Structure formats: C-alpha cells, structure tokens
C-alpha positions, 0 to 999 in steps of 0.5 A, a space after each residue: 487110106 485118109 487119117 484126118 486130123 483134127 487140129 487142122 480143121 479150121 486150120 489157116 494154112 497156105 499153100 502156094 502153087 495150089 493150082 496143079 499138080 503137088 500144090 492142088 492135091 495138098 490143097 484138096 486134101 487140107 480141105 478133107 482136113 477141115 482146114 481152112 486153105 490159103 490157096 496162093 496163085 500167080 495172078 491172072 491164073 485161072 482155075 480157083 473158082 473150081 479149086 475152092 469148090 471141091 475144098 468147099 465139098 470136102 467139108 474145109 474153106 478157101 481163099 485166095 491170095 495173088 502174087 508172084 513168088 518174087 514179088 515181096 511187097 505184093 506178097 505181103 500186101 495180100 497175106 496182112 489182108 489175108 491175116 487182118 480179116 481171118 488171123 494168123 496162118 498157122 501152116 505153110 507149104 512152099 511148093 510153088 516151083 518150076 524146073 528148066 531141064 537142060 544141059 548146062 552147056 545150055 543153060 541160059 542166065 535167065 533161065 538160072 536165075 528163074 529158076 534159083 528166084 521160084 524154087 528157092 529164093 521164092 520160098 524164104 521170102 514167103 516165109 521170112 514174110 510170114 515170120 512175125 504172124 507166126 509168132 502170134 500162131 499156135 503150132 506152127 508147122 511149115 513144110 518145104 516141097 524138096 525133091 529127090 533130085 536135091 538129094 542125089 543130082 540129076 541129069 539136065 536138072 543141076 539148076 532145078 538139083 540146087 534149088 532143091 537141095 537149097 531148100 532142105 539146108 533152109 529147111 534145117 536152119 529154120 528148123 534150128 533157129 525157131 524151135 524154141 518159138 514152137 515152130 516146126 520146120 520139115 522138107 519132103 522129097 518126092 520122087 516121080 509123081 503123076 501130075 498133069 507135068 508127068 502125064 505128057 510123057 510117052 510111055 516109053 519114057 514113063 516105063 524107064 522111069 519106073 524100072 528104076 522105082 523098087 516099087 515099081 510104080 509112079 507116085 500119087 500127088 494123093 500120097 503125098 498131100 497125105 505126108 504133108 498133112 501129116 507134117 502139118 498136124 500135131 500128130 508129128 509134134 516131135 519132127 523137125 529139120 527133117 528130110 522126108 523122102 516119098 519116092 517109093 525106094 528110088 533113092 536107097 
C-alpha cells in the first residue's frame, strides 16, 4: 500500500546510489510522491535514462548528478550546480554503500579503507557539503540507510558492520546538532531485503536466512522505500535521532 505525502510533491531530494537496489526503489517511491529526485551515480554508470522515465511516468521529476562518493570537490561542484538551477535540496537519503564480506584474517587494508570511505565517510561528506544549503531550505529531513548488521554484528562483516554502526552515531549527533534549525535526521536499518544483490544467492542460502526471520520472508525494497518517504515527509515531523529497524523481526 502506498501512502501519498502531499508535502513531498516538488521537493528536491538527493538519493545517493540511486541506480540499483534499495536506492532505486527509494527513487521510484519518491517519484510516486511527485518529488524532484536528484539521483547521484558514479561517473560512467548506465541506467539513468530508464530510471528517469520510470520516475516521470509516476508523476515525479528526475535529475542526475555524477560523482564518486568520496570526491569532495566533485560532490560540491555537482550539487552547487543543481542548487543554482533548481533551488535548495531539502531531503537527503544517504544510501550509497558496498560490502566486502570476508573473515577479518583475510581482510586487506585497502578493503577496510574502501568500505569505511564509501559507507561512512561518503555519507558524512555529502551531508557536510549540503549543510549550508540546508539552512536555506524548509523542513529538511535526512535519512541514513544503515543496516541491522550495524546493530547486531555478523560473521565476516566486521568492517561493514562497523561502517553501518558509525552511521548510527552520525545520525544521532546530526539530530542533536541541527534540531534548532528544524532539520531532522533518522536512520533506517534494513534486514534481509530482496534486491539484485541477494538474487544471486542460491536457494539453500536464502532458506537459511529466512529461517531466522520471524515473518518468514525477505523484505521488499519497496517496503524500505515506503519508510523512507514517511521519514522525509512532515508526517514524521516530531521524529528525529531515531534508528528504525525494518527486518521482519530478525533482530528483536
């Protein structure tokens, strides 16, 4: 079921990592709300034309910004250009992320840096670069996509878990620091969500994961997108600094 939040119509909302998985579902969900979705993608990534068409078919607008999530100079250049043309960005979904699942004994230093840089440092960079812009916007809301792994930990995901736990600390600090400016910041912790990444797992592996979920199914990316839309809207105007699990009861 889709709930329409009228205040999201024409709202400029940046979604990082909008080209696939949860990010793509969030972009489409915001398109359904009539928002102007600012889709961040890495240079050379394909698929924006198709995503733009789908967003527009749903009644929204879409503009692409291209940058690597760790390149502060390029992030600022692209976002300044968008703001100059379309006005302030008043919603941000820090979704871009990667995972390098391996036992800590086998981890390489460069893999540690890459996961922390993209999952945590990237979100902080984008938020910091937009911070002055937020002061000129109304009803600003930030949603950080963390993970249930950031709460409970998981074998072979030490660095990923650390980066997602870091996002939770960042979320709470932002909520406290910016509340006086009427800026809200919340985190979402998805559990096992069906995306193109999980579709490559064999059926036995999927069954073993699902067995540990009380609702006995994987979540859908659209369900995460629905929660994101709620937190970006004024329907959640008195919610900030929260960490909300969407995991079918996996971590209770």
